[in-house]
Backbone as numpy.savetxt, mean C-alpha at the origin, in Angstrom:
# Nx Ny Nz CAx CAy CAz Cx Cy Cz
32.01 -14.05 -18.70 31.83 -13.94 -17.27 31.35 -15.31 -16.78
31.95 -15.74 -15.67 31.54 -17.04 -15.13 30.15 -16.94 -14.53
29.56 -18.10 -14.35 28.22 -18.14 -13.80 28.18 -17.50 -12.41
29.17 -17.74 -11.57 29.18 -17.19 -10.21 29.34 -15.68 -10.22
30.13 -15.17 -11.16 30.27 -13.71 -11.25 28.94 -13.09 -11.71
28.27 -13.76 -12.63 26.96 -13.27 -13.08 25.98 -13.23 -11.93
25.95 -14.30 -11.14 25.06 -14.35 -9.98 25.42 -13.22 -9.00
26.72 -13.01 -8.77 27.15 -11.95 -7.84 26.74 -10.56 -8.34
26.89 -10.33 -9.64 26.49 -9.02 -10.21 24.99 -8.83 -10.08
24.20 -9.85 -10.42 22.75 -9.73 -10.28 22.34 -9.51 -8.85
22.98 -10.19 -7.90 22.67 -9.98 -6.48 23.01 -8.56 -6.06
24.14 -8.04 -6.51 24.53 -6.67 -6.15 23.56 -5.65 -6.73
23.13 -5.86 -7.98 22.17 -4.94 -8.59 20.87 -4.94 -7.81
20.43 -6.12 -7.40 19.20 -6.24 -6.63 19.33 -5.53 -5.30
20.41 -5.76 -4.58 20.62 -5.12 -3.28 20.72 -3.61 -3.41
21.38 -3.14 -4.46 21.57 -1.71 -4.62 20.38 -0.99 -5.23
19.36 -1.73 -5.60 18.14 -1.08 -6.03 17.81 -1.20 -7.50
18.64 -1.77 -8.30 18.35 -1.90 -9.72 17.10 -2.72 -9.98
16.88 -3.75 -9.18 15.71 -4.60 -9.38 14.97 -4.83 -8.08
15.32 -4.10 -7.06 14.73 -4.39 -5.76 13.30 -3.92 -5.70
12.45 -4.70 -5.03 11.08 -4.24 -4.86 11.08 -3.06 -3.89
10.36 -2.03 -4.25 10.28 -0.87 -3.37 8.84 -0.76 -2.88
8.68 0.01 -1.84 7.34 0.26 -1.32 6.58 1.09 -2.34
5.45 0.59 -2.79 4.68 1.35 -3.76 3.34 1.83 -3.20
2.92 1.31 -2.04 1.64 1.70 -1.48 1.78 2.86 -0.52
0.77 3.72 -0.51 0.73 4.88 0.38 -0.67 5.02 0.95
-0.77 5.74 2.06 -2.08 6.00 2.71 -2.26 7.50 2.83
-3.50 7.95 2.58 -3.85 9.36 2.76 -5.32 9.39 3.16
-5.82 10.58 3.49 -7.22 10.73 3.87 -8.00 11.39 2.74
-9.25 10.95 2.57 -10.15 11.63 1.65 -10.67 12.89 2.36
-11.32 13.79 1.64 -11.90 14.98 2.30 -12.90 14.62 3.41
-13.50 13.43 3.34 -14.45 13.01 4.38 -13.76 12.32 5.55
-12.42 12.18 5.50 -11.68 11.60 6.61 -11.49 10.10 6.56
-11.88 9.47 5.45 -11.67 8.03 5.31 -10.29 7.76 4.71
-9.62 6.70 5.15 -8.33 6.35 4.55 -8.49 5.92 3.09
-7.59 6.39 2.30 -7.51 5.99 0.90 -6.12 5.44 0.67
-6.05 4.33 -0.05 -4.79 3.67 -0.31 -4.46 3.79 -1.78
-3.21 4.14 -2.08 -2.80 4.46 -3.44 -1.56 3.62 -3.77
-1.60 2.95 -4.93 -0.44 2.25 -5.43 0.28 3.20 -6.37
1.55 3.46 -6.09 2.30 4.42 -6.88 2.91 3.82 -8.12
2.88 2.49 -8.25 3.46 1.85 -9.43 2.51 2.00 -10.61
3.07 2.20 -11.76 2.24 2.30 -12.97 1.58 0.97 -13.26
0.33 1.01 -13.65 -0.40 -0.19 -14.00 -1.15 -0.80 -12.85
-0.85 -0.44 -11.62 -1.54 -1.01 -10.47 -1.12 -2.44 -10.20
-1.40 -2.90 -9.02 -1.05 -4.25 -8.61 -2.24 -5.17 -8.80
-1.96 -6.43 -9.04 -3.00 -7.45 -9.08 -3.18 -7.89 -7.64
-4.29 -7.49 -7.04 -4.54 -7.63 -5.60 -5.59 -8.71 -5.36
-5.34 -9.51 -4.30 -6.35 -10.52 -3.91 -7.07 -10.11 -2.63
-6.36 -9.42 -1.72 -6.94 -8.98 -0.44 -6.26 -7.71 0.01
-7.01 -6.87 0.74 -6.45 -5.70 1.43 -7.11 -5.65 2.79
-6.32 -5.33 3.84 -6.90 -5.22 5.17 -6.10 -4.25 6.01
-6.82 -3.71 7.01 -6.19 -2.78 7.96 -6.34 -3.38 9.35
-5.26 -3.33 10.11 -5.27 -3.80 11.48 -4.89 -2.66 12.41
-5.53 -2.66 13.57 -5.16 -1.80 14.69 -4.71 -2.76 15.78
-3.39 -2.87 15.95 -2.86 -3.90 16.82 -3.16 -5.26 16.20
-3.75 -6.15 16.98 -4.11 -7.47 16.46 -5.52 -7.50 15.86
-6.27 -6.43 16.04 -7.66 -6.42 15.59 -7.76 -5.96 14.13
-8.45 -6.74 13.33 -8.70 -6.37 11.94 -9.89 -5.42 11.93
-9.68 -4.22 11.36 -10.74 -3.21 11.38 -11.32 -2.92 9.99
-10.79 -3.57 8.98 -11.32 -3.47 7.62 -10.68 -4.54 6.77
-11.47 -5.16 5.89 -10.92 -6.14 4.95 -11.80 -6.19 3.71
-11.13 -6.28 2.58 -11.80 -6.47 1.31 -11.05 -7.58 0.56
-11.80 -8.41 -0.14 -11.19 -9.49 -0.91 -11.77 -9.52 -2.32
-11.02 -10.07 -3.22 -11.43 -10.16 -4.62 -11.55 -11.62 -5.01
-12.64 -11.97 -5.70 -12.83 -13.34 -6.16 -11.70 -13.74 -7.12
-11.29 -12.83 -7.97 -10.17 -13.01 -8.88 -9.22 -11.83 -8.65
-7.91 -12.03 -8.77 -6.99 -10.89 -8.61 -7.42 -9.72 -9.50
-7.44 -8.55 -8.90 -7.90 -7.35 -9.62 -6.81 -6.29 -9.60
-6.77 -5.52 -10.66 -5.83 -4.41 -10.73 -6.40 -3.26 -9.89
-5.64 -2.87 -8.89 -6.08 -1.81 -7.98 -5.02 -0.72 -7.97
-5.44 0.48 -8.23 -4.51 1.63 -8.18 -4.85 2.53 -6.99
-6.12 2.71 -6.70 -6.57 3.48 -5.55 -7.82 2.83 -4.99
-7.94 2.88 -3.67 -9.14 2.32 -3.05 -9.34 3.01 -1.71
-10.57 3.45 -1.49 -10.96 4.08 -0.23 -11.74 3.06 0.58
-11.49 3.00 1.89 -12.25 2.07 2.72 -13.73 2.36 2.53
-14.54 1.31 2.51 -15.97 1.45 2.27 -16.36 1.28 0.83
-15.41 1.38 -0.09 -15.71 1.17 -1.51 -15.68 -0.33 -1.81
-16.50 -0.73 -2.76 -16.48 -2.12 -3.22 -16.37 -2.11 -4.74
-15.15 -2.18 -5.25 -15.00 -2.23 -6.71 -15.58 -3.54 -7.26
-15.77 -3.58 -8.57 -16.30 -4.79 -9.22 -15.45 -5.99 -8.84
-16.11 -7.06 -8.48 -15.42 -8.31 -8.13 -14.94 -8.37 -6.69
-15.24 -7.34 -5.91 -14.76 -7.28 -4.52 -15.88 -7.59 -3.55
-15.47 -8.08 -2.40 -16.40 -8.31 -1.30 -15.78 -7.72 -0.03
-16.55 -6.87 0.64 -16.08 -6.33 1.92 -16.35 -7.39 2.98
-15.29 -7.91 3.55 -15.41 -9.00 4.52 -15.48 -8.48 5.94
-14.85 -7.33 6.20 -14.94 -6.66 7.50 -15.20 -5.18 7.20
-16.33 -4.67 7.69 -16.68 -3.25 7.48 -15.73 -2.37 8.29
-15.50 -1.16 7.78 -14.59 -0.20 8.42 -15.05 0.10 9.83
-14.14 -0.01 10.77 -14.37 0.34 12.16 -13.36 1.42 12.53
-13.83 2.64 12.60 -12.91 3.78 12.79 -12.20 3.67 14.13
-10.88 3.68 14.12 -10.10 3.63 15.36 -9.87 5.04 15.91
-9.24 5.12 17.06 -8.77 6.41 17.59 -7.75 6.97 16.61
-7.69 8.29 16.50 -6.77 8.92 15.55 -5.32 8.62 15.76
-4.92 8.35 17.02 -3.51 8.09 17.28 -3.16 6.61 17.29
-4.12 5.74 16.99 -3.87 4.29 16.99 -2.97 3.91 15.83
-1.89 3.16 16.09 -1.04 2.70 15.00 -1.80 1.67 14.13
-1.80 1.92 12.83 -2.53 1.08 11.88 -1.56 0.47 10.88
-1.96 -0.67 10.33 -1.17 -1.35 9.31 -2.09 -1.78 8.16
-1.82 -1.24 6.99 -2.48 -1.71 5.78 -1.63 -2.82 5.20
-2.24 -3.96 4.90 -1.56 -5.04 4.20 -2.26 -5.26 2.87
-1.47 -5.47 1.82 -2.00 -5.68 0.49 -1.44 -6.99 -0.04
-2.28 -8.01 -0.12 -1.82 -9.30 -0.66 -1.96 -9.25 -2.17
-0.83 -9.42 -2.84 -0.81 -9.34 -4.29 -0.81 -10.75 -4.90
-1.22 -10.86 -6.13 -1.33 -12.15 -6.80 0.00 -12.87 -6.88
1.11 -12.12 -6.87 2.43 -12.74 -6.94 2.93 -13.22 -5.58
2.10 -13.08 -4.54 2.48 -13.55 -3.21 3.07 -12.50 -2.29
3.49 -11.37 -2.84 4.03 -10.31 -1.98 2.90 -9.68 -1.18
3.22 -9.21 0.00 2.24 -8.55 0.85 2.89 -7.29 1.45
2.94 -6.20 0.67 3.49 -4.97 1.23 2.61 -4.43 2.35
3.24 -3.71 3.27 2.56 -3.15 4.44 2.84 -1.65 4.50
1.82 -0.87 4.86 1.97 0.56 5.10 1.53 0.80 6.55
2.39 1.41 7.33 2.06 1.75 8.72 1.78 3.24 8.80
0.70 3.58 9.55 0.29 4.97 9.63 -0.66 5.15 10.81
-0.99 6.40 11.12 -2.07 6.73 12.05 -2.98 7.71 11.31
-4.24 7.77 11.68 -5.15 8.75 11.06 -4.68 10.17 11.38
-4.21 10.39 12.63 -3.69 11.72 12.99 -2.49 12.10 12.13
-1.64 11.13 11.81 -0.47 11.40 10.99 -0.82 11.82 9.57
-2.01 11.45 9.11 -2.44 11.76 7.75 -3.19 13.08 7.66
-3.40 13.73 8.80 -4.13 15.00 8.79 -3.35 16.06 8.01
-4.05 17.10 7.64 -3.47 18.24 6.93 -2.86 17.84 5.58
-3.46 16.84 4.93 -3.01 16.47 3.61 -1.76 15.61 3.55
-1.29 15.12 4.66 -0.08 14.29 4.68 -0.36 12.92 4.05
0.69 12.32 3.55 0.62 10.99 2.94 1.62 10.08 3.65
1.13 8.94 4.13 2.01 7.96 4.74 2.62 7.09 3.64
3.95 7.19 3.48 4.61 6.49 2.39 6.02 6.11 2.80
6.32 4.83 2.70 7.67 4.33 2.93 8.23 4.75 4.30
7.37 4.64 5.33 7.82 4.90 6.70 7.86 6.35 7.13
7.34 7.25 6.31 7.32 8.66 6.73 6.04 9.34 6.26
5.79 10.52 6.80 4.64 11.33 6.41 5.17 12.45 5.52
4.66 12.50 4.30 5.10 13.48 3.32 3.98 14.46 3.03
4.37 15.66 2.60 3.36 16.58 2.08 2.87 16.01 0.75
1.73 16.48 0.31 1.19 16.03 -0.97 2.16 16.34 -2.10
2.83 17.51 -2.04 3.80 17.87 -3.08 5.00 16.93 -3.09
5.53 16.61 -1.90 6.67 15.71 -1.83 6.28 14.30 -2.30
5.07 13.88 -1.94 4.61 12.57 -2.40 4.46 12.55 -3.92
3.93 13.61 -4.49 3.75 13.66 -5.95 5.09 13.52 -6.67
6.15 14.03 -6.09 7.48 13.90 -6.69 7.96 12.47 -6.71
7.56 11.68 -5.68 8.00 10.29 -5.60 7.11 9.35 -6.42
5.88 9.76 -6.66 4.94 8.91 -7.38 5.28 8.91 -8.88
5.29 7.72 -9.47 5.62 7.59 -10.87 4.55 8.25 -11.73
5.00 8.95 -12.76 4.07 9.50 -13.74 3.80 8.43 -14.78
2.55 8.11 -14.97 2.20 7.02 -15.90 1.63 7.60 -17.20
C-alpha cells in the first residue's frame, strides 16, 4: 500500500470512529444536589484543571500541582494534590453550565448541562440527558 493510501485509510478510520476521541465526561447530581463529574473512560484522565462556567463567569475551579488521574469528582472536594481556586457558587437551576476538563495531553473536553436537567437522576452526557440506566449502558466496564 502506498504511503498516501495508508494515510487515507488512517484518516477514514479516525473519522468513522475507530480512533476518534469521544466524549468521556458526564455530569450528574449527588444526593445533596452538588454536581459530580464522571470520566467514563477506563483508567481515568490525567487532569491538570477542571472548571465550571455559567456564561462568562467561572463558578468553580480546581487545579492540580501535578497531573492527576481523576475518575470522579464532586464540586467542593479536594483530592490529594488539588487546590480549589474558585469555590462553588451555586447558579440558578436553569442556568446553562459548561464543565471544562484540561487534560495533561492538552485536550479540554466540555460537558454542557443545567442543574435542572440533571434532576431525577438524569446524567448529562454527550449533549443529552440520559437516565442512569441508559448512561450505565454507555459507560465502559473496567
